[in-house]
N, CA, C and O atoms as a printed pandas DataFrame, in Angstrom:
     atom_number atom_name residue_name chain_id  residue_number  x_coord  y_coord  z_coord
0              1         N          MET        A               1    2.892  -97.809  -40.254
1              2        CA          MET        A               1    2.230  -96.610  -39.643
2              3         C          MET        A               1    3.211  -96.036  -39.402
3              4         O          MET        A               1    4.241  -96.449  -38.869
4              5         N          TYR        A               2    2.706  -94.115  -40.141
5              6        CA          TYR        A               2    3.773  -93.656  -40.011
6              7         C          TYR        A               2    3.594  -92.503  -38.776
7              8         O          TYR        A               2    2.683  -91.675  -38.744
8              9         N          MET        A               3    4.631  -92.636  -37.808
9             10        CA          MET        A               3    4.814  -91.670  -36.776
10            11         C          MET        A               3    5.697  -90.045  -36.753
11            12         O          MET        A               3    6.892  -89.813  -36.936
12            13         N          ILE        A               4    4.828  -89.336  -36.524
13            14        CA          ILE        A               4    5.340  -87.897  -37.035
14            15         C          ILE        A               4    5.762  -87.552  -35.512
15            16         O          ILE        A               4    5.030  -87.764  -34.545
16            17         N          ASP        A               5    6.923  -87.045  -35.455
17            18        CA          ASP        A               5    7.815  -86.738  -33.913
18            19         C          ASP        A               5    7.554  -84.865  -33.808
19            20         O          ASP        A               5    7.491  -84.131  -34.795
20            21         N          TYR        A               6    7.467  -84.530  -32.735
21            22        CA          TYR        A               6    7.122  -83.228  -32.366
22            23         C          TYR        A               6    8.523  -82.766  -31.757
23            24         O          TYR        A               6    9.216  -83.548  -31.105
24            25         N          HIS        A               7    8.899  -81.437  -32.011
25            26        CA          HIS        A               7   10.179  -80.874  -31.328
26            27         C          HIS        A               7    9.482  -79.637  -31.164
27            28         O          HIS        A               7    8.864  -78.993  -32.012
28            29         N          ASN        A               8    9.678  -79.384  -29.888
29            30        CA          ASN        A               8    9.892  -78.107  -29.452
30            31         C          ASN        A               8   11.335  -76.803  -29.763
31            32         O          ASN        A               8   12.536  -76.997  -29.579
32            33         N          PHE        A               9   10.739  -75.685  -30.209
33            34        CA          PHE        A               9   11.564  -74.672  -30.748
34            35         C          PHE        A               9   11.766  -73.496  -29.925
35            36         O          PHE        A               9   11.027  -73.476  -28.940
36            37         N          MET        A              10   12.549  -72.516  -30.041
37            38        CA          MET        A              10   11.964  -71.368  -29.130
38            39         C          MET        A              10   11.559  -70.252  -30.526
39            40         O          MET        A              10   12.053  -70.354  -31.649
40            41         N          ALA        A              11   11.028  -69.707  -30.298
41            42        CA          ALA        A              11   10.896  -68.687  -31.192
42            43         C          ALA        A              11   10.739  -67.350  -30.506
43            44         O          ALA        A              11   10.187  -67.213  -29.414
44            45         N          THR        A              12   11.431  -66.063  -31.454
45            46        CA          THR        A              12   11.580  -64.806  -31.286
46            47         C          THR        A              12   10.678  -64.033  -31.991
47            48         O          THR        A              12   11.044  -64.057  -33.166
48            49         N          ILE        A              13    9.405  -63.173  -31.833
49            50        CA          ILE        A              13    8.670  -62.426  -32.814
50            51         C          ILE        A              13    9.144  -60.798  -32.481
51            52         O          ILE        A              13    9.059  -60.380  -31.326
52            53         N          GLN        A              14    9.524  -60.137  -33.320
53            54        CA          GLN        A              14    9.540  -58.563  -33.041
54            55         C          GLN        A              14    9.640  -57.636  -33.782
55            56         O          GLN        A              14   10.564  -57.519  -34.588
56            57         N          LYS        A              15    8.282  -56.450  -33.569
57            58        CA          LYS        A              15    8.480  -56.229  -34.478
58            59         C          LYS        A              15    9.178  -54.986  -35.315
59            60         O          LYS        A              15    9.689  -54.100  -34.630
60            61         N          ASP        A              16    9.228  -54.874  -36.654
61            62        CA          ASP        A              16   10.405  -54.213  -37.030
62            63         C          ASP        A              16    9.172  -53.420  -38.454
63            64         O          ASP        A              16    8.592  -54.021  -39.358
64            65         N          GLU        A              17    9.152  -51.886  -38.111
65            66        CA          GLU        A              17    8.312  -50.919  -38.548
66            67         C          GLU        A              17    7.066  -51.678  -38.974
67            68         O          GLU        A              17    6.498  -51.791  -37.888
68            69         N          ASP        A              18    6.060  -52.436  -40.123
69            70        CA          ASP        A              18    4.925  -52.448  -40.420
70            71         C          ASP        A              18    5.089  -53.890  -40.415
71            72         O          ASP        A              18    4.000  -54.255  -40.859
72            73         N          ILE        A              19    5.591  -54.667  -40.249
73            74        CA          ILE        A              19    5.846  -56.379  -39.959
74            75         C          ILE        A              19    6.395  -56.638  -39.105
75            76         O          ILE        A              19    7.165  -55.833  -38.581
76            77         N          PHE        A              20    6.167  -58.109  -38.550
77            78        CA          PHE        A              20    6.730  -58.412  -37.483
78            79         C          PHE        A              20    7.594  -60.090  -38.227
79            80         O          PHE        A              20    7.198  -60.632  -39.259
80            81         N          VAL        A              21    8.491  -60.476  -37.576
81            82        CA          VAL        A              21   10.067  -60.883  -37.949
82            83         C          VAL        A              21    9.618  -61.953  -37.038
83            84         O          VAL        A              21    9.124  -61.519  -35.998
84            85         N          SER        A              22    9.649  -62.962  -37.128
85            86        CA          SER        A              22   10.308  -64.564  -36.482
86            87         C          SER        A              22   11.600  -65.031  -36.204
87            88         O          SER        A              22   12.415  -64.837  -37.106
88            89         N          LEU        A              23   11.860  -65.396  -35.549
89            90        CA          LEU        A              23   13.263  -66.526  -35.641
90            91         C          LEU        A              23   13.395  -67.588  -34.902
91            92         O          LEU        A              23   12.879  -67.518  -33.786
92            93         N          CYS        A              24   13.947  -68.582  -35.195
93            94        CA          CYS        A              24   14.086  -69.693  -34.640
94            95         C          CYS        A              24   15.510  -69.662  -34.259
95            96         O          CYS        A              24   16.204  -70.282  -35.065
96            97         N          PRO        A              25   16.063  -69.215  -33.429
97            98        CA          PRO        A              25   17.692  -68.977  -33.215
98            99         C          PRO        A              25   18.277  -70.464  -33.262
99           100         O          PRO        A              25   19.385  -70.559  -33.791
100          101         N          GLU        A              26   17.634  -71.749  -32.738
101          102        CA          GLU        A              26   18.209  -73.265  -32.595
102          103         C          GLU        A              26   18.523  -73.429  -34.373
103          104         O          GLU        A              26   19.545  -73.990  -34.767
104          105         N          LEU        A              27   17.601  -72.918  -35.225
105          106        CA          LEU        A              27   17.976  -73.644  -36.459
106          107         C          LEU        A              27   18.703  -72.297  -37.594
107          108         O          LEU        A              27   19.248  -72.497  -38.680
108          109         N          ASP        A              28   18.476  -70.926  -36.890
109          110        CA          ASP        A              28   18.644  -69.761  -37.399
110          111         C          ASP        A              28   17.154  -70.029  -38.931
111          112         O          ASP        A              28   17.288  -70.616  -40.005
112          113         N          ILE        A              29   16.696  -69.767  -38.722
113          114        CA          ILE        A              29   14.921  -69.714  -39.353
114          115         C          ILE        A              29   14.483  -68.647  -38.649
115          116         O          ILE        A              29   14.415  -68.324  -37.463
116          117         N          ALA        A              30   13.967  -67.793  -40.600
117          118        CA          ALA        A              30   13.697  -66.830  -39.890
118          119         C          ALA        A              30   12.206  -66.565  -41.191
119          120         O          ALA        A              30   11.829  -66.950  -42.298
120          121         N          SER        A              31   11.868  -65.759  -40.206
121          122        CA          SER        A              31    9.960  -65.397  -41.582
122          123         C          SER        A              31    9.547  -64.298  -40.673
123          124         O          SER        A              31    9.844  -63.965  -39.526
124          125         N          GLN        A              32    8.620  -63.778  -41.760
125          126        CA          GLN        A              32    8.082  -62.532  -41.054
126          127         C          GLN        A              32    6.472  -62.339  -41.629
127          128         O          GLN        A              32    5.988  -63.252  -42.298
128          129         N          GLU        A              33    5.934  -61.513  -41.432
129          130        CA          GLU        A              33    4.376  -61.527  -41.418
130          131         C          GLU        A              33    3.652  -60.022  -41.217
131          132         O          GLU        A              33    4.463  -59.114  -41.032
132          133         N          ASN        A              34    2.409  -59.686  -41.228
133          134        CA          ASN        A              34    1.421  -58.681  -40.633
134          135         C          ASN        A              34    1.132  -58.758  -39.490
135          136         O          ASN        A              34    0.728  -57.698  -39.012
136          137         N          SER        A              35    1.177  -59.725  -38.731
137          138        CA          SER        A              35    0.776  -60.355  -37.386
138          139         C          SER        A              35    1.597  -61.091  -36.716
139          140         O          SER        A              35    2.293  -62.007  -37.154
140          141         N          ILE        A              36    1.501  -60.567  -35.282
141          142        CA          ILE        A              36    1.969  -61.699  -34.307
142          143         C          ILE        A              36    1.964  -63.304  -34.793
143          144         O          ILE        A              36    2.869  -64.113  -34.998
144          145         N          ASP        A              37    0.479  -63.370  -34.877
145          146        CA          ASP        A              37   -0.067  -65.206  -35.358
146          147         C          ASP        A              37    0.567  -65.051  -36.606
147          148         O          ASP        A              37    1.031  -66.144  -36.929
148          149         N          GLU        A              38    0.735  -64.425  -37.222
149          150        CA          GLU        A              38    0.997  -65.559  -38.764
150          151         C          GLU        A              38    2.472  -64.928  -39.105
151          152         O          GLU        A              38    2.797  -64.800  -40.285
152          153         N          ALA        A              39    2.990  -64.700  -38.488
153          154        CA          ALA        A              39    4.658  -64.220  -38.319
154          155         C          ALA        A              39    5.236  -65.903  -37.566
155          156         O          ALA        A              39    6.250  -66.551  -37.824
156          157         N          LYS        A              40    4.049  -66.205  -36.537
157          158        CA          LYS        A              40    4.655  -67.438  -35.464
158          159         C          LYS        A              40    3.946  -68.386  -36.955
159          160         O          LYS        A              40    4.862  -68.664  -37.729
160          161         N          TYR        A              41    2.970  -68.744  -37.304
161          162        CA          TYR        A              41    2.225  -69.603  -38.022
162          163         C          TYR        A              41    3.493  -69.849  -39.786
163          164         O          TYR        A              41    3.976  -70.797  -40.406
164          165         N          ASN        A              42    3.494  -68.816  -39.851
165          166        CA          ASN        A              42    4.954  -68.730  -41.132
166          167         C          ASN        A              42    6.517  -69.340  -40.691
167          168         O          ASN        A              42    7.310  -70.034  -41.327
168          169         N          LEU        A              43    6.581  -68.717  -39.222
169          170        CA          LEU        A              43    7.321  -69.522  -38.919
170          171         C          LEU        A              43    7.911  -71.274  -38.580
171          172         O          LEU        A              43    8.998  -71.849  -38.636
172          173         N          GLU        A              44    6.304  -71.703  -38.168
173          174        CA          GLU        A              44    6.085  -73.140  -38.259
174          175         C          GLU        A              44    6.481  -73.947  -39.588
175          176         O          GLU        A              44    6.966  -75.078  -39.559
176          177         N          GLU        A              45    6.255  -73.335  -40.573
177          178        CA          GLU        A              45    5.552  -74.091  -41.828
178          179         C          GLU        A              45    7.419  -73.515  -42.640
179          180         O          GLU        A              45    7.683  -73.891  -43.782
180          181         N          ALA        A              46    8.479  -72.615  -41.813
181          182        CA          ALA        A              46    9.497  -73.120  -42.759
182          183         C          ALA        A              46   10.275  -74.164  -42.294
183          184         O          ALA        A              46   10.990  -74.887  -42.989
184          185         N          ILE        A              47   10.040  -74.249  -40.539
185          186        CA          ILE        A              47   11.223  -75.260  -39.979
186          187         C          ILE        A              47   10.230  -76.628  -40.561
187          188         O          ILE        A              47   10.680  -77.703  -40.957
188          189         N          GLU        A              48    8.987  -76.289  -40.491
189          190        CA          GLU        A              48    8.662  -77.754  -41.236
190          191         C          GLU        A              48    8.892  -78.076  -42.422
191          192         O          GLU        A              48    8.837  -79.270  -42.717
192          193         N          LEU        A              49    9.194  -77.150  -43.361
193          194        CA          LEU        A              49    9.650  -77.354  -44.869
194          195         C          LEU        A              49   10.800  -77.790  -44.811
195          196         O          LEU        A              49   11.094  -78.647  -45.643
196          197         N          PHE        A              50   12.391  -77.131  -43.295
197          198        CA          PHE        A              50   13.109  -77.290  -43.690
198          199         C          PHE        A              50   13.607  -78.592  -42.930
199          200         O          PHE        A              50   14.775  -78.978  -42.967
200          201         N          SER        A              51   12.676  -79.166  -42.300
201          202        CA          SER        A              51   12.974  -80.590  -41.405
202          203         C          SER        A              51   12.597  -81.789  -43.034
203          204         O          SER        A              51   13.225  -82.830  -43.223
204          205         N          GLU        A              52   11.295  -81.192  -44.131
205          206        CA          GLU        A              52   11.453  -82.970  -44.627
206          207         C          GLU        A              52   12.271  -82.429  -45.610
207          208         O          GLU        A              52   11.701  -83.089  -46.478
208          209         N          THR        A              53   13.079  -81.829  -46.225
209          210        CA          THR        A              53   13.711  -81.394  -47.353
210          211         C          THR        A              53   15.332  -81.335  -46.899
211          212         O          THR        A              53   16.266  -81.743  -47.590
212          213         N          ALA        A              54   15.399  -80.927  -46.008
213          214        CA          ALA        A              54   16.786  -81.035  -45.327
214          215         C          ALA        A              54   17.621  -82.364  -44.915
215          216         O          ALA        A              54   16.570  -82.953  -44.664
216          217         N          SER        A              55   18.334  -83.072  -44.708
217          218        CA          SER        A              55   18.853  -83.814  -44.845
218          219         C          SER        A              55   19.222  -84.108  -43.320
219          220         O          SER        A              55   19.701  -83.087  -42.826
220          221         N          SER        A              56   19.164  -85.098  -42.466
221          222        CA          SER        A              56   19.325  -85.396  -41.083
222          223         C          SER        A              56   20.781  -84.971  -40.930
223          224         O          SER        A              56   20.940  -84.626  -39.760
224          225         N          ASN        A              57   22.070  -84.838  -41.731
225          226        CA          ASN        A              57   23.009  -84.754  -41.368
226          227         C          ASN        A              57   23.242  -82.825  -41.565
227          228         O          ASN        A              57   24.135  -82.253  -40.939
228          229         N          GLU        A              58   22.496  -82.230  -42.304
229          230        CA          GLU        A              58   22.428  -81.043  -42.627
230          231         C          GLU        A              58   21.104  -80.341  -40.894
231          232         O          GLU        A              58   20.996  -79.217  -40.404
232          233         N          ILE        A              59   20.599  -81.300  -40.634
233          234        CA          ILE        A              59   19.722  -81.177  -39.766
234          235         C          ILE        A              59   20.097  -80.475  -38.429
235          236         O          ILE        A              59   19.821  -79.425  -37.848
236          237         N          LYS        A              60   21.188  -82.050  -38.148
237          238        CA          LYS        A              60   22.298  -82.188  -37.006
238          239         C          LYS        A              60   23.255  -80.885  -36.852
239          240         O          LYS        A              60   23.664  -80.343  -35.825
240          241         N          HIS        A              61   23.485  -80.548  -38.292
241          242        CA          HIS        A              61   24.922  -79.944  -38.622
242          243         C          HIS        A              61   24.151  -77.920  -38.210
243          244         O          HIS        A              61   24.778  -76.863  -38.148
244          245         N          ARG        A              62   22.929  -78.142  -38.061
245          246        CA          ARG        A              62   22.303  -76.294  -38.049
246          247         C          ARG        A              62   22.116  -76.364  -36.570
247          248         O          ARG        A              62   22.610  -75.512  -35.832
248          249         N          ILE        A              63   21.467  -77.286  -36.164
249          250        CA          ILE        A              63   21.056  -76.931  -34.650
250          251         C          ILE        A              63   21.365  -77.023  -33.850
251          252         O          ILE        A              63   21.744  -78.059  -33.303
252          253         N          LYS        A              64   21.317  -75.497  -33.269
253          254        CA          LYS        A              64   22.068  -75.275  -32.087
254          255         C          LYS        A              64   22.008  -75.042  -30.828
255          256         O          LYS        A              64   21.616  -73.945  -30.430
256          257         N          ASN        A              65   22.544  -76.449  -29.604
257          258        CA          ASN        A              65   21.610  -76.641  -28.572
258          259         C          ASN        A              65   22.161  -75.913  -27.419
259          260         O          ASN        A              65   21.787  -76.217  -26.286
260          261         N          ASP        A              66   22.951  -75.049  -27.600
261          262        CA          ASP        A              66   22.682  -74.079  -26.536
262          263         C          ASP        A              66   23.009  -72.739  -26.892
263          264         O          ASP        A              66   24.048  -72.081  -26.933
264          265         N          VAL        A              67   21.971  -72.564  -27.104
265          266        CA          VAL        A              67   21.119  -71.053  -27.615
266          267         C          VAL        A              67   20.274  -70.492  -26.058
267          268         O          VAL        A              67   19.477  -71.233  -25.484
268          269         N          TYR        A              68   20.527  -69.458  -25.677
269          270        CA          TYR        A              68   20.441  -68.389  -24.025
270          271         C          TYR        A              68   19.558  -67.134  -25.010
271          272         O          TYR        A              68   19.764  -66.549  -26.073
272          273         N          ILE        A              69   18.300  -67.144  -23.765
273          274        CA          ILE        A              69   17.963  -65.608  -24.600
274          275         C          ILE        A              69   18.215  -65.265  -23.241
275          276         O          ILE        A              69   18.751  -66.038  -22.447
276          277         N          THR        A              70   17.787  -63.971  -22.934
277          278        CA          THR        A              70   18.231  -63.155  -21.287
278          279         C          THR        A              70   18.561  -61.470  -21.873
279          280         O          THR        A              70   18.898  -61.191  -23.024
280          281         N          ASN        A              71   18.358  -60.496  -20.744
281          282        CA          ASN        A              71   17.983  -59.386  -21.270
282          283         C          ASN        A              71   19.413  -59.467  -20.315
283          284         O          ASN        A              71   19.711  -60.134  -19.324
284          285         N          ILE        A              72   20.359  -58.127  -21.381
285          286        CA          ILE        A              72   21.309  -57.189  -20.802
286          287         C          ILE        A              72   21.346  -56.142  -20.039
287          288         O          ILE        A              72   20.175  -55.764  -19.990
288          289         N          SER        A              73   22.186  -55.229  -19.218
289          290        CA          SER        A              73   22.383  -54.060  -19.060
290          291         C          SER        A              73   23.251  -53.080  -19.998
291          292         O          SER        A              73   24.447  -53.343  -20.124
292          293         N          VAL        A              74   22.982  -52.524  -20.328
293          294        CA          VAL        A              74   24.143  -51.907  -20.829
294          295         C          VAL        A              74   24.534  -50.316  -21.167
295          296         O          VAL        A              74   24.294  -49.637  -22.166
296          297         N          ALA        A              75   25.272  -49.985  -19.860
297          298        CA          ALA        A              75   25.460  -48.053  -20.636
298          299         C          ALA        A              75   25.571  -47.765  -21.824
299          300         O          ALA        A              75   26.482  -48.210  -22.522
300          301         N          THR        A              76   24.605  -46.924  -22.274
301          302        CA          THR        A              76   24.463  -46.094  -23.462
302          303         C          THR        A              76   24.600  -44.226  -22.770
303          304         O          THR        A              76   24.269  -43.594  -21.767
304          305         N          SER        A              77   25.468  -43.949  -24.396
305          306        CA          SER        A              77   25.109  -42.359  -23.651
306          307         C          SER        A              77   24.161  -42.270  -25.003
307          308         O          SER        A              77   23.481  -41.267  -25.214
């Protein structure tokens, strides 16, 4: 029997002019699309494709475990 493992990854989605750019910071994989839902779906597909084609060594090398997303306040002029 074939088991499927599921892993949770962070995803950021940001509007950039007319498209939405999605990024998985742990793997440094990005995608884009015309809507938030489509950008998220494309990112999920990109991560799945990466995990299917990359060696376990490459996955271990690329994954970043210490990723923090926070807000910062910076004085600007």
